[in-house]
N, CA, C and O atoms as a GROMACS GRO file, in nm:
protein
  632
    1MET      N    1  -0.868   3.707  -0.008
    1MET     CA    2  -0.777   3.608  -0.066
    1MET      C    3  -0.702   3.530   0.042
    1MET      O    4  -0.686   3.408   0.033
    2ALA      N    5  -0.655   3.601   0.145
    2ALA     CA    6  -0.583   3.534   0.253
    2ALA      C    7  -0.674   3.432   0.322
    2ALA      O    8  -0.629   3.325   0.361
    3GLN      N    9  -0.802   3.466   0.337
    3GLN     CA   10  -0.897   3.375   0.399
    3GLN      C   11  -0.910   3.247   0.317
    3GLN      O   12  -0.916   3.138   0.374
    4LYS      N   13  -0.914   3.259   0.185
    4LYS     CA   14  -0.924   3.143   0.096
    4LYS      C   15  -0.802   3.052   0.113
    4LYS      O   16  -0.815   2.930   0.118
    5LYS      N   17  -0.685   3.114   0.122
    5LYS     CA   18  -0.562   3.038   0.138
    5LYS      C   19  -0.567   2.960   0.270
    5LYS      O   20  -0.529   2.843   0.274
    6PHE      N   21  -0.614   3.024   0.376
    6PHE     CA   22  -0.625   2.959   0.506
    6PHE      C   23  -0.721   2.841   0.500
    6PHE      O   24  -0.692   2.734   0.553
    7ILE      N   25  -0.834   2.860   0.436
    7ILE     CA   26  -0.933   2.753   0.421
    7ILE      C   27  -0.875   2.637   0.341
    7ILE      O   28  -0.892   2.520   0.378
    8ARG      N   29  -0.807   2.668   0.232
    8ARG     CA   30  -0.748   2.561   0.149
    8ARG      C   31  -0.646   2.480   0.228
    8ARG      O   32  -0.636   2.358   0.211
    9ARG      N   33  -0.569   2.545   0.314
    9ARG     CA   34  -0.472   2.472   0.396
    9ARG      C   35  -0.546   2.374   0.487
    9ARG      O   36  -0.508   2.258   0.498
   10ILE      N   37  -0.652   2.421   0.550
   10ILE     CA   38  -0.732   2.335   0.638
   10ILE      C   39  -0.788   2.218   0.558
   10ILE      O   40  -0.787   2.104   0.604
   11LEU      N   41  -0.837   2.246   0.438
   11LEU     CA   42  -0.894   2.140   0.354
   11LEU      C   43  -0.788   2.038   0.314
   11LEU      O   44  -0.815   1.918   0.315
   12ARG      N   45  -0.670   2.084   0.281
   12ARG     CA   46  -0.561   1.991   0.246
   12ARG      C   47  -0.525   1.905   0.367
   12ARG      O   48  -0.500   1.785   0.353
   13GLU      N   49  -0.522   1.966   0.485
   13GLU     CA   50  -0.493   1.890   0.606
   13GLU      C   51  -0.600   1.784   0.631
   13GLU      O   52  -0.569   1.672   0.672
   14LYS      N   53  -0.725   1.820   0.607
   14LYS     CA   54  -0.834   1.723   0.625
   14LYS      C   55  -0.823   1.609   0.524
   14LYS      O   56  -0.847   1.493   0.558
   15VAL      N   57  -0.787   1.640   0.400
   15VAL     CA   58  -0.767   1.536   0.299
   15VAL      C   59  -0.653   1.444   0.343
   15VAL      O   60  -0.663   1.322   0.330
   16MET      N   61  -0.546   1.503   0.395
   16MET     CA   62  -0.435   1.423   0.445
   16MET      C   63  -0.482   1.330   0.558
   16MET      O   64  -0.444   1.213   0.562
   17GLN      N   65  -0.563   1.381   0.649
   17GLN     CA   66  -0.613   1.300   0.760
   17GLN      C   67  -0.701   1.185   0.711
   17GLN      O   68  -0.693   1.074   0.762
   18ILE      N   69  -0.784   1.213   0.612
   18ILE     CA   70  -0.870   1.108   0.555
   18ILE      C   71  -0.784   1.000   0.492
   18ILE      O   72  -0.806   0.881   0.516
   19LEU      N   73  -0.686   1.041   0.412
   19LEU     CA   74  -0.599   0.945   0.345
   19LEU      C   75  -0.514   0.865   0.445
   19LEU      O   76  -0.487   0.747   0.425
   20TYR      N   77  -0.473   0.931   0.552
   20TYR     CA   78  -0.394   0.865   0.657
   20TYR      C   79  -0.478   0.756   0.724
   20TYR      O   80  -0.434   0.642   0.738
   21ALA      N   81  -0.600   0.792   0.765
   21ALA     CA   82  -0.689   0.694   0.830
   21ALA      C   83  -0.721   0.579   0.735
   21ALA      O   84  -0.725   0.463   0.775
   22TYR      N   85  -0.743   0.613   0.609
   22TYR     CA   86  -0.775   0.513   0.508
   22TYR      C   87  -0.660   0.415   0.489
   22TYR      O   88  -0.680   0.294   0.483
   23GLU      N   89  -0.538   0.470   0.480
   23GLU     CA   90  -0.422   0.384   0.457
   23GLU      C   91  -0.384   0.306   0.582
   23GLU      O   92  -0.345   0.189   0.574
   24LEU      N   93  -0.393   0.369   0.698
   24LEU     CA   94  -0.352   0.306   0.823
   24LEU      C   95  -0.447   0.194   0.865
   24LEU      O   96  -0.404   0.086   0.903
   25ASN      N   97  -0.576   0.221   0.858
   25ASN     CA   98  -0.676   0.129   0.912
   25ASN      C   99  -0.760   0.061   0.806
   25ASN      O  100  -0.843  -0.024   0.836
   26ASN      N  101  -0.739   0.101   0.680
   26ASN     CA  102  -0.819   0.048   0.570
   26ASN      C  103  -0.969   0.066   0.599
   26ASN      O  104  -1.051  -0.019   0.567
   27GLU      N  105  -1.000   0.182   0.660
   27GLU     CA  106  -1.139   0.212   0.694
   27GLU      C  107  -1.216   0.249   0.568
   27GLU      O  108  -1.157   0.279   0.464
   28ASN      N  109  -1.346   0.247   0.579
   28ASN     CA  110  -1.431   0.286   0.468
   28ASN      C  111  -1.403   0.432   0.432
   28ASN      O  112  -1.417   0.521   0.516
   29LEU      N  113  -1.365   0.455   0.309
   29LEU     CA  114  -1.325   0.589   0.265
   29LEU      C  115  -1.440   0.689   0.277
   29LEU      O  116  -1.420   0.801   0.324
   30GLU      N  117  -1.560   0.650   0.234
   30GLU     CA  118  -1.674   0.742   0.238
   30GLU      C  119  -1.710   0.781   0.382
   30GLU      O  120  -1.735   0.898   0.410
   31THR      N  121  -1.711   0.685   0.471
   31THR     CA  122  -1.745   0.711   0.611
   31THR      C  123  -1.641   0.804   0.673
   31THR      O  124  -1.675   0.900   0.742
   32THR      N  125  -1.514   0.774   0.649
   32THR     CA  126  -1.406   0.857   0.702
   32THR      C  127  -1.414   0.997   0.644
   32THR      O  128  -1.403   1.095   0.718
   33LYS      N  129  -1.435   1.007   0.514
   33LYS     CA  130  -1.446   1.138   0.448
   33LYS      C  131  -1.561   1.218   0.508
   33LYS      O  132  -1.544   1.334   0.543
   34ASN      N  133  -1.677   1.157   0.519
   34ASN     CA  134  -1.793   1.228   0.571
   34ASN      C  135  -1.773   1.274   0.714
   34ASN      O  136  -1.819   1.382   0.752
   35GLY      N  137  -1.706   1.194   0.794
   35GLY     CA  138  -1.679   1.232   0.932
   35GLY      C  139  -1.584   1.349   0.942
   35GLY      O  140  -1.610   1.445   1.014
   36ILE      N  141  -1.473   1.343   0.869
   36ILE     CA  142  -1.371   1.447   0.877
   36ILE      C  143  -1.415   1.576   0.809
   36ILE      O  144  -1.376   1.685   0.852
   37LEU      N  145  -1.494   1.565   0.705
   37LEU     CA  146  -1.540   1.685   0.634
   37LEU      C  147  -1.675   1.737   0.685
   37LEU      O  148  -1.731   1.830   0.627
   38SER      N  149  -1.726   1.680   0.792
   38SER     CA  150  -1.860   1.716   0.839
   38SER      C  151  -1.874   1.862   0.879
   38SER      O  152  -1.984   1.918   0.873
   39ASP      N  153  -1.766   1.926   0.920
   39ASP     CA  154  -1.774   2.066   0.962
   39ASP      C  155  -1.746   2.166   0.850
   39ASP      O  156  -1.738   2.287   0.876
   40ILE      N  157  -1.732   2.118   0.727
   40ILE     CA  158  -1.708   2.207   0.613
   40ILE      C  159  -1.844   2.257   0.564
   40ILE      O  160  -1.925   2.180   0.513
   41GLY      N  161  -1.866   2.388   0.580
   41GLY     CA  162  -1.997   2.444   0.550
   41GLY      C  163  -2.016   2.487   0.406
   41GLY      O  164  -2.125   2.471   0.350
   42GLN      N  165  -1.913   2.541   0.344
   42GLN     CA  166  -1.926   2.593   0.208
   42GLN      C  167  -1.917   2.480   0.105
   42GLN      O  168  -1.823   2.402   0.108
   43PRO      N  169  -2.016   2.472   0.016
   43PRO     CA  170  -2.015   2.365  -0.086
   43PRO      C  171  -1.888   2.365  -0.172
   43PRO      O  172  -1.837   2.258  -0.205
   44GLU      N  173  -1.837   2.483  -0.208
   44GLU     CA  174  -1.717   2.487  -0.292
   44GLU      C  175  -1.593   2.436  -0.217
   44GLU      O  176  -1.501   2.382  -0.278
   45ASP      N  177  -1.591   2.454  -0.085
   45ASP     CA  178  -1.479   2.402  -0.006
   45ASP      C  179  -1.484   2.250   0.002
   45ASP      O  180  -1.383   2.182  -0.014
   46ARG      N  181  -1.602   2.199   0.026
   46ARG     CA  182  -1.619   2.054   0.031
   46ARG      C  183  -1.588   1.992  -0.107
   46ARG      O  184  -1.527   1.886  -0.116
   47GLU      N  185  -1.630   2.060  -0.211
   47GLU     CA  186  -1.604   2.013  -0.348
   47GLU      C  187  -1.454   2.006  -0.374
   47GLU      O  188  -1.405   1.909  -0.433
   48PHE      N  189  -1.380   2.109  -0.331
   48PHE     CA  190  -1.234   2.108  -0.348
   48PHE      C  191  -1.172   1.989  -0.275
   48PHE      O  192  -1.090   1.917  -0.332
   49ALA      N  193  -1.211   1.968  -0.150
   49ALA     CA  194  -1.155   1.859  -0.070
   49ALA      C  195  -1.186   1.724  -0.133
   49ALA      O  196  -1.099   1.637  -0.141
   50GLU      N  197  -1.309   1.706  -0.176
   50GLU     CA  198  -1.348   1.578  -0.237
   50GLU      C  199  -1.277   1.554  -0.369
   50GLU      O  200  -1.237   1.442  -0.400
   51LYS      N  201  -1.262   1.660  -0.447
   51LYS     CA  202  -1.192   1.649  -0.576
   51LYS      C  203  -1.046   1.607  -0.553
   51LYS      O  204  -0.994   1.519  -0.622
   52LEU      N  205  -0.982   1.670  -0.456
   52LEU     CA  206  -0.842   1.638  -0.425
   52LEU      C  207  -0.831   1.496  -0.371
   52LEU      O  208  -0.741   1.421  -0.412
   53LEU      N  209  -0.919   1.459  -0.282
   53LEU     CA  210  -0.919   1.325  -0.223
   53LEU      C  211  -0.935   1.219  -0.332
   53LEU      O  212  -0.859   1.123  -0.336
   54HIS      N  213  -1.033   1.236  -0.418
   54HIS     CA  214  -1.058   1.137  -0.521
   54HIS      C  215  -0.946   1.133  -0.624
   54HIS      O  216  -0.918   1.027  -0.681
   55CYS      N  217  -0.883   1.246  -0.648
   55CYS     CA  218  -0.768   1.249  -0.739
   55CYS      C  219  -0.655   1.161  -0.686
   55CYS      O  220  -0.596   1.082  -0.760
   56VAL      N  221  -0.627   1.175  -0.558
   56VAL     CA  222  -0.519   1.096  -0.497
   56VAL      C  223  -0.553   0.947  -0.500
   56VAL      O  224  -0.469   0.864  -0.536
   57VAL      N  225  -0.675   0.913  -0.462
   57VAL     CA  226  -0.715   0.772  -0.459
   57VAL      C  227  -0.713   0.712  -0.600
   57VAL      O  228  -0.664   0.601  -0.620
   58LEU      N  229  -0.765   0.785  -0.696
   58LEU     CA  230  -0.771   0.737  -0.834
   58LEU      C  231  -0.633   0.716  -0.894
   58LEU      O  232  -0.612   0.620  -0.968
   59HIS      N  233  -0.539   0.804  -0.863
   59HIS     CA  234  -0.407   0.800  -0.927
   59HIS      C  235  -0.296   0.748  -0.836
   59HIS      O  236  -0.178   0.763  -0.869
   60GLN      N  237  -0.331   0.688  -0.722
   60GLN     CA  238  -0.230   0.650  -0.624
   60GLN      C  239  -0.119   0.562  -0.682
   60GLN      O  240  -0.002   0.583  -0.651
   61GLY      N  241  -0.154   0.466  -0.763
   61GLY     CA  242  -0.053   0.377  -0.821
   61GLY      C  243   0.049   0.451  -0.904
   61GLY      O  244   0.170   0.432  -0.888
   62GLU      N  245   0.002   0.537  -0.994
   62GLU     CA  246   0.096   0.611  -1.078
   62GLU      C  247   0.173   0.715  -0.997
   62GLU      O  248   0.289   0.743  -1.026
   63LEU      N  249   0.109   0.774  -0.896
   63LEU     CA  250   0.180   0.870  -0.810
   63LEU      C  251   0.292   0.801  -0.734
   63LEU      O  252   0.403   0.854  -0.722
   64ASP      N  253   0.263   0.682  -0.682
   64ASP     CA  254   0.366   0.607  -0.611
   64ASP      C  255   0.480   0.569  -0.705
   64ASP      O  256   0.596   0.569  -0.664
   65ASP      N  257   0.448   0.537  -0.830
   65ASP     CA  258   0.554   0.508  -0.928
   65ASP      C  259   0.643   0.631  -0.949
   65ASP      O  260   0.765   0.619  -0.960
   66GLU      N  261   0.580   0.749  -0.953
   66GLU     CA  262   0.657   0.873  -0.970
   66GLU      C  263   0.746   0.898  -0.848
   66GLU      O  264   0.860   0.945  -0.863
   67ILE      N  265   0.696   0.869  -0.730
   67ILE     CA  266   0.777   0.885  -0.609
   67ILE      C  267   0.894   0.787  -0.613
   67ILE      O  268   1.008   0.824  -0.585
   68LYS      N  269   0.865   0.661  -0.648
   68LYS     CA  270   0.969   0.558  -0.653
   68LYS      C  271   1.082   0.597  -0.748
   68LYS      O  272   1.199   0.573  -0.719
   69LYS      N  273   1.046   0.659  -0.862
   69LYS     CA  274   1.148   0.701  -0.959
   69LYS      C  275   1.246   0.801  -0.898
   69LYS      O  276   1.361   0.810  -0.941
   70ARG      N  277   1.199   0.875  -0.799
   70ARG     CA  278   1.278   0.985  -0.743
   70ARG      C  279   1.349   0.950  -0.612
   70ARG      O  280   1.423   1.032  -0.558
   71VAL      N  281   1.326   0.831  -0.561
   71VAL     CA  282   1.390   0.791  -0.435
   71VAL      C  283   1.470   0.663  -0.458
   71VAL      O  284   1.436   0.557  -0.405
   72SER      N  285   1.575   0.675  -0.535
   72SER     CA  286   1.655   0.557  -0.566
   72SER      C  287   1.709   0.496  -0.437
   72SER      O  288   1.743   0.567  -0.342
   73ASN      N  289   1.716   0.365  -0.436
   73ASN     CA  290   1.765   0.288  -0.322
   73ASN      C  291   1.675   0.298  -0.198
   73ASN      O  292   1.719   0.266  -0.087
   74TRP      N  293   1.552   0.340  -0.216
   74TRP     CA  294   1.458   0.344  -0.104
   74TRP      C  295   1.331   0.272  -0.146
   74TRP      O  296   1.284   0.286  -0.259
   75GLU      N  297   1.276   0.197  -0.053
   75GLU     CA  298   1.145   0.137  -0.078
   75GLU      C  299   1.042   0.240  -0.033
   75GLU      O  300   1.058   0.304   0.071
   76ILE      N  301   0.939   0.256  -0.110
   76ILE     CA  302   0.839   0.358  -0.080
   76ILE      C  303   0.776   0.337   0.058
   76ILE      O  304   0.735   0.433   0.123
   77GLU      N  305   0.767   0.212   0.102
   77GLU     CA  306   0.709   0.183   0.232
   77GLU      C  307   0.794   0.237   0.347
   77GLU      O  308   0.745   0.255   0.458
   78ARG      N  309   0.922   0.264   0.320
   78ARG     CA  310   1.010   0.318   0.425
   78ARG      C  311   0.995   0.468   0.441
   78ARG      O  312   1.041   0.525   0.540
   79ILE      N  313   0.931   0.534   0.347
   79ILE     CA  314   0.906   0.678   0.357
   79ILE      C  315   0.791   0.697   0.455
   79ILE      O  316   0.692   0.624   0.450
   80ALA      N  317   0.803   0.795   0.543
   80ALA     CA  318   0.698   0.822   0.641
   80ALA      C  319   0.563   0.835   0.570
   80ALA      O  320   0.554   0.900   0.465
   81MET      N  321   0.460   0.775   0.627
   81MET     CA  322   0.329   0.773   0.563
   81MET      C  323   0.277   0.914   0.536
   81MET      O  324   0.221   0.940   0.429
   82ILE      N  325   0.295   1.005   0.631
   82ILE     CA  326   0.250   1.143   0.612
   82ILE      C  327   0.321   1.204   0.491
   82ILE      O  328   0.257   1.271   0.409
   83ASP      N  329   0.450   1.180   0.478
   83ASP     CA  330   0.526   1.235   0.366
   83ASP      C  331   0.477   1.178   0.233
   83ASP      O  332   0.462   1.252   0.135
   84ARG      N  333   0.452   1.049   0.230
   84ARG     CA  334   0.399   0.986   0.107
   84ARG      C  335   0.266   1.049   0.069
   84ARG      O  336   0.243   1.081  -0.047
   85ILE      N  337   0.180   1.065   0.167
   85ILE     CA  338   0.047   1.122   0.141
   85ILE      C  339   0.060   1.266   0.092
   85ILE      O  340  -0.009   1.304  -0.003
   86LEU      N  341   0.145   1.345   0.155
   86LEU     CA  342   0.162   1.484   0.113
   86LEU      C  343   0.222   1.494  -0.027
   86LEU      O  344   0.186   1.583  -0.104
   87MET      N  345   0.313   1.403  -0.060
   87MET     CA  346   0.368   1.403  -0.197
   87MET      C  347   0.260   1.366  -0.298
   87MET      O  348   0.253   1.425  -0.406
   88ARG      N  349   0.176   1.270  -0.264
   88ARG     CA  350   0.066   1.233  -0.354
   88ARG      C  351  -0.029   1.352  -0.374
   88ARG      O  352  -0.070   1.380  -0.487
   89ILE      N  353  -0.062   1.420  -0.266
   89ILE     CA  354  -0.151   1.537  -0.275
   89ILE      C  355  -0.087   1.643  -0.364
   89ILE      O  356  -0.152   1.696  -0.455
   90GLY      N  357   0.040   1.675  -0.339
   90GLY     CA  358   0.110   1.776  -0.419
   90GLY      C  359   0.117   1.738  -0.565
   90GLY      O  360   0.095   1.821  -0.653
   91MET      N  361   0.148   1.612  -0.592
   91MET     CA  362   0.157   1.565  -0.731
   91MET      C  363   0.022   1.572  -0.800
   91MET      O  364   0.014   1.608  -0.918
   92CYS      N  365  -0.084   1.537  -0.729
   92CYS     CA  366  -0.219   1.547  -0.788
   92CYS      C  367  -0.250   1.690  -0.826
   92CYS      O  368  -0.300   1.717  -0.935
   93GLU      N  369  -0.219   1.782  -0.735
   93GLU     CA  370  -0.245   1.923  -0.766
   93GLU      C  371  -0.164   1.967  -0.887
   93GLU      O  372  -0.216   2.037  -0.974
   94LEU      N  373  -0.037   1.927  -0.893
   94LEU     CA  374   0.049   1.968  -1.004
   94LEU      C  375   0.001   1.910  -1.136
   94LEU      O  376  -0.001   1.980  -1.238
   95ALA      N  377  -0.038   1.784  -1.135
   95ALA     CA  378  -0.069   1.715  -1.260
   95ALA      C  379  -0.216   1.726  -1.303
   95ALA      O  380  -0.246   1.723  -1.422
   96TYR      N  381  -0.307   1.738  -1.207
   96TYR     CA  382  -0.449   1.724  -1.242
   96TYR      C  383  -0.539   1.841  -1.205
   96TYR      O  384  -0.656   1.844  -1.245
   97LEU      N  385  -0.490   1.936  -1.130
   97LEU     CA  386  -0.574   2.050  -1.093
   97LEU      C  387  -0.518   2.177  -1.157
   97LEU      O  388  -0.432   2.243  -1.099
   98PRO      N  389  -0.566   2.210  -1.277
   98PRO     CA  390  -0.507   2.317  -1.356
   98PRO      C  391  -0.521   2.457  -1.298
   98PRO      O  392  -0.450   2.548  -1.341
   99ASP      N  393  -0.610   2.477  -1.202
   99ASP     CA  394  -0.630   2.611  -1.150
   99ASP      C  395  -0.545   2.645  -1.028
   99ASP      O  396  -0.559   2.754  -0.972
  100ILE      N  397  -0.457   2.555  -0.986
  100ILE     CA  398  -0.372   2.581  -0.869
  100ILE      C  399  -0.229   2.603  -0.917
  100ILE      O  400  -0.172   2.516  -0.984
  101PRO      N  401  -0.169   2.719  -0.884
  101PRO     CA  402  -0.031   2.745  -0.925
  101PRO      C  403   0.066   2.641  -0.866
  101PRO      O  404   0.050   2.602  -0.750
  102PRO      N  405   0.164   2.596  -0.943
  102PRO     CA  406   0.259   2.497  -0.893
  102PRO      C  407   0.327   2.537  -0.762
  102PRO      O  408   0.344   2.454  -0.672
  103LYS      N  409   0.365   2.664  -0.750
  103LYS     CA  410   0.432   2.709  -0.627
  103LYS      C  411   0.342   2.690  -0.505
  103LYS      O  412   0.389   2.653  -0.398
  104VAL      N  413   0.213   2.714  -0.523
  104VAL     CA  414   0.118   2.698  -0.413
  104VAL      C  415   0.111   2.551  -0.370
  104VAL      O  416   0.117   2.520  -0.251
  105SER      N  417   0.100   2.462  -0.467
  105SER     CA  418   0.091   2.318  -0.437
  105SER      C  419   0.213   2.271  -0.360
  105SER      O  420   0.201   2.199  -0.260
  106ILE      N  421   0.331   2.311  -0.404
  106ILE     CA  422   0.455   2.268  -0.339
  106ILE      C  423   0.467   2.332  -0.201
  106ILE      O  424   0.498   2.263  -0.104
  107ASN      N  425   0.442   2.461  -0.191
  107ASN     CA  426   0.454   2.530  -0.061
  107ASN      C  427   0.355   2.476   0.041
  107ASN      O  428   0.389   2.461   0.158
  108GLU      N  429   0.234   2.446  -0.002
  108GLU     CA  430   0.134   2.393   0.090
  108GLU      C  431   0.179   2.257   0.145
  108GLU      O  432   0.167   2.232   0.265
  109ALA      N  433   0.230   2.170   0.060
  109ALA     CA  434   0.277   2.039   0.105
  109ALA      C  435   0.390   2.055   0.206
  109ALA      O  436   0.395   1.984   0.307
  110ILE      N  437   0.481   2.148   0.180
  110ILE     CA  438   0.593   2.172   0.271
  110ILE      C  439   0.543   2.226   0.405
  110ILE      O  440   0.586   2.178   0.511
  111GLU      N  441   0.454   2.323   0.402
  111GLU     CA  442   0.403   2.383   0.526
  111GLU      C  443   0.325   2.281   0.609
  111GLU      O  444   0.338   2.279   0.731
  112ILE      N  445   0.246   2.198   0.545
  112ILE     CA  446   0.171   2.096   0.620
  112ILE      C  447   0.268   1.995   0.679
  112ILE      O  448   0.249   1.950   0.792
  113ALA      N  449   0.373   1.960   0.606
  113ALA     CA  450   0.474   1.866   0.656
  113ALA      C  451   0.541   1.923   0.782
  113ALA      O  452   0.570   1.848   0.876
  114LYS      N  453   0.566   2.052   0.784
  114LYS     CA  454   0.629   2.115   0.902
  114LYS      C  455   0.544   2.094   1.027
  114LYS      O  456   0.598   2.079   1.137
  115ASN      N  457   0.412   2.092   1.010
  115ASN     CA  458   0.323   2.077   1.125
  115ASN      C  459   0.293   1.932   1.162
  115ASN      O  460   0.261   1.903   1.277
  116PHE      N  461   0.303   1.841   1.066
  116PHE     CA  462   0.259   1.704   1.090
  116PHE      C  463   0.366   1.597   1.076
  116PHE      O  464   0.342   1.481   1.109
  117SER      N  465   0.485   1.634   1.029
  117SER     CA  466   0.585   1.531   1.004
  117SER      C  467   0.718   1.568   1.068
  117SER      O  468   0.722   1.644   1.166
  118THR      N  469   0.827   1.517   1.015
  118THR     CA  470   0.959   1.536   1.076
  118THR      C  471   1.023   1.667   1.032
  118THR      O  472   0.976   1.733   0.940
  119ALA      N  473   1.131   1.703   1.098
  119ALA     CA  474   1.201   1.828   1.068
  119ALA      C  475   1.257   1.829   0.926
  119ALA      O  476   1.263   1.935   0.863
  120SER      N  477   1.297   1.714   0.874
  120SER     CA  478   1.357   1.710   0.740
  120SER      C  479   1.254   1.682   0.631
  120SER      O  480   1.290   1.680   0.513
  121SER      N  481   1.130   1.660   0.667
  121SER     CA  482   1.028   1.625   0.568
  121SER      C  483   1.006   1.733   0.464
  121SER      O  484   0.988   1.703   0.346
  122GLY      N  485   1.006   1.859   0.506
  122GLY     CA  486   0.982   1.968   0.412
  122GLY      C  487   1.081   1.969   0.297
  122GLY      O  488   1.042   1.982   0.181
  123LYS      N  489   1.209   1.955   0.329
  123LYS     CA  490   1.312   1.955   0.224
  123LYS      C  491   1.296   1.833   0.133
  123LYS      O  492   1.311   1.843   0.012
  124PHE      N  493   1.268   1.719   0.193
  124PHE     CA  494   1.251   1.596   0.116
  124PHE      C  495   1.133   1.609   0.020
  124PHE      O  496   1.146   1.579  -0.099
  125ILE      N  497   1.019   1.652   0.071
  125ILE     CA  498   0.899   1.668  -0.011
  125ILE      C  499   0.923   1.773  -0.120
  125ILE      O  500   0.882   1.754  -0.234
  126ASN      N  501   0.988   1.882  -0.085
  126ASN     CA  502   1.020   1.986  -0.182
  126ASN      C  503   1.101   1.928  -0.298
  126ASN      O  504   1.072   1.956  -0.414
  127GLY      N  505   1.202   1.850  -0.267
  127GLY     CA  506   1.287   1.792  -0.370
  127GLY      C  507   1.209   1.700  -0.464
  127GLY      O  508   1.227   1.704  -0.586
  128ILE      N  509   1.124   1.617  -0.406
  128ILE     CA  510   1.045   1.522  -0.487
  128ILE      C  511   0.946   1.599  -0.576
  128ILE      O  512   0.937   1.572  -0.696
  129LEU      N  513   0.872   1.693  -0.517
  129LEU     CA  514   0.771   1.766  -0.594
  129LEU      C  515   0.835   1.856  -0.699
  129LEU      O  516   0.781   1.872  -0.809
  130ASP      N  517   0.948   1.916  -0.667
  130ASP     CA  518   1.018   2.001  -0.763
  130ASP      C  519   1.065   1.918  -0.883
  130ASP      O  520   1.053   1.961  -0.998
  131GLY      N  521   1.118   1.800  -0.856
  131GLY     CA  522   1.159   1.711  -0.965
  131GLY      C  523   1.041   1.668  -1.051
  131GLY      O  524   1.052   1.661  -1.174
  132PHE      N  525   0.930   1.638  -0.987
  132PHE     CA  526   0.808   1.600  -1.059
  132PHE      C  527   0.759   1.714  -1.146
  132PHE      O  528   0.723   1.694  -1.262
  133LEU      N  529   0.759   1.836  -1.091
  133LEU     CA  530   0.717   1.955  -1.166
  133LEU      C  531   0.808   1.976  -1.287
  133LEU      O  532   0.760   2.003  -1.397
  134ASN      N  533   0.938   1.964  -1.267
  134ASN     CA  534   1.032   1.982  -1.378
  134ASN      C  535   1.009   1.879  -1.488
  134ASN      O  536   1.019   1.911  -1.606
  135ASP      N  537   0.978   1.755  -1.450
  135ASP     CA  538   0.950   1.652  -1.550
  135ASP      C  539   0.820   1.682  -1.625
  135ASP      O  540   0.813   1.662  -1.746
  136LEU      N  541   0.718   1.730  -1.554
  136LEU     CA  542   0.594   1.768  -1.621
  136LEU      C  543   0.620   1.877  -1.725
  136LEU      O  544   0.569   1.871  -1.837
  137LYS      N  545   0.700   1.975  -1.687
  137LYS     CA  546   0.734   2.085  -1.779
  137LYS      C  547   0.811   2.031  -1.899
  137LYS      O  548   0.778   2.060  -2.014
  138LYS      N  549   0.913   1.951  -1.870
  138LYS     CA  550   1.000   1.897  -1.975
  138LYS      C  551   0.921   1.812  -2.074
  138LYS      O  552   0.946   1.817  -2.195
  139ASP      N  553   0.826   1.734  -2.023
  139ASP     CA  554   0.747   1.645  -2.109
  139ASP      C  555   0.625   1.714  -2.170
  139ASP      O  556   0.547   1.650  -2.242
  140GLY      N  557   0.609   1.843  -2.144
  140GLY     CA  558   0.495   1.917  -2.198
  140GLY      C  559   0.362   1.874  -2.138
  140GLY      O  560   0.258   1.888  -2.202
  141LYS      N  561   0.364   1.821  -2.014
  141LYS     CA  562   0.242   1.770  -1.952
  141LYS      C  563   0.191   1.862  -1.840
  141LYS      O  564   0.096   1.826  -1.770
  142LEU      N  565   0.251   1.978  -1.824
  142LEU     CA  566   0.204   2.070  -1.720
  142LEU      C  567   0.081   2.142  -1.773
  142LEU      O  568   0.089   2.224  -1.864
  143ASN      N  569  -0.033   2.109  -1.715
  143ASN     CA  570  -0.160   2.161  -1.762
  143ASN      C  571  -0.211   2.267  -1.665
  143ASN      O  572  -0.299   2.241  -1.584
  144LYS      N  573  -0.155   2.386  -1.675
  144LYS     CA  574  -0.196   2.497  -1.590
  144LYS      C  575  -0.248   2.607  -1.679
  144LYS      O  576  -0.190   2.636  -1.784
  145SER      N  577  -0.358   2.669  -1.637
  145SER     CA  578  -0.413   2.776  -1.717
  145SER      C  579  -0.454   2.890  -1.627
  145SER      O  580  -0.483   2.872  -1.509
  146GLY      N  581  -0.456   3.008  -1.684
  146GLY     CA  582  -0.494   3.125  -1.607
  146GLY      C  583  -0.374   3.209  -1.571
  146GLY      O  584  -0.260   3.163  -1.573
  147ARG      N  585  -0.402   3.332  -1.537
  147ARG     CA  586  -0.297   3.426  -1.504
  147ARG      C  587  -0.221   3.385  -1.379
  147ARG      O  588  -0.282   3.348  -1.278
  148GLY      N  589  -0.089   3.391  -1.385
  148GLY     CA  590  -0.006   3.364  -1.269
  148GLY      C  591   0.010   3.218  -1.236
  148GLY      O  592   0.064   3.185  -1.130
  149LEU      N  593  -0.034   3.128  -1.323
  149LEU     CA  594  -0.025   2.987  -1.292
  149LEU      C  595   0.101   2.920  -1.345
  149LEU      O  596   0.137   2.810  -1.302
  150ILE      N  597   0.168   2.986  -1.438
  150ILE     CA  598   0.290   2.929  -1.493
  150ILE      C  599   0.398   3.036  -1.490
  150ILE      O  600   0.375   3.150  -1.531
  151ASN      N  601   0.514   2.999  -1.442
  151ASN     CA  602   0.627   3.091  -1.446
  151ASN      C  603   0.694   3.076  -1.581
  151ASN      O  604   0.768   2.980  -1.605
  152GLU      N  605   0.669   3.170  -1.667
  152GLU     CA  606   0.730   3.163  -1.798
  152GLU      C  607   0.825   3.281  -1.813
  152GLU      O  608   0.794   3.392  -1.771
  153THR      N  609   0.938   3.254  -1.870
  153THR     CA  610   1.032   3.362  -1.899
  153THR      C  611   0.994   3.423  -2.032
  153THR      O  612   0.982   3.352  -2.132
  154PRO      N  613   0.973   3.553  -2.035
  154PRO     CA  614   0.938   3.612  -2.163
  154PRO      C  615   1.048   3.590  -2.265
  154PRO      O  616   1.166   3.600  -2.232
  155SER      N  617   1.010   3.561  -2.387
  155SER     CA  618   1.111   3.538  -2.489
  155SER      C  619   1.175   3.673  -2.528
  155SER      O  620   1.110   3.778  -2.528
  156LYS      N  621   1.302   3.664  -2.559
  156LYS     CA  622   1.376   3.785  -2.596
  156LYS      C  623   1.344   3.822  -2.740
  156LYS      O  624   1.330   3.735  -2.826
  157PRO      N  625   1.332   3.950  -2.765
  157PRO     CA  626   1.307   3.991  -2.904
  157PRO      C  627   1.426   3.956  -2.994
  157PRO      O  628   1.540   3.958  -2.949
  158LEU      N  629   1.398   3.926  -3.119
  158LEU     CA  630   1.505   3.890  -3.212
  158LEU      C  631   1.580   4.009  -3.261
  158LEU      O  632   1.673   3.996  -3.340
   0.00000   0.00000   0.00000
């Protein structure tokens, strides 16, 4: 299990790198993806990375709208590009990948930010993703299934 977690972190970092190159240079997404993912040997690992990448690209507009809602008085372009990308990745996992526990999605974004962004990025990303998660729960849109994927408080007996 620990090995899987380590691999997923690497895959998330590679997705972040692909999205960064794509946004920074407007390079061909497929070419960039194929180059950065070329050393991924396991088909299920490559499938995870591609699924996450395509989720972010497909939903980028709505993800950016969600970020904008949570950063009053800030233009999204002023947020560090790495932070924006990590928030998009985290939000995609929370909203569209039902087999990943919310805590994992948020913690992974924070940990990657610690390695690739500023000292305060982790707290900032945590706040945005936590607010997004709470809104998904409140609106009944949190689509997580499987054991350990949702923190539910057991109801008290009557």
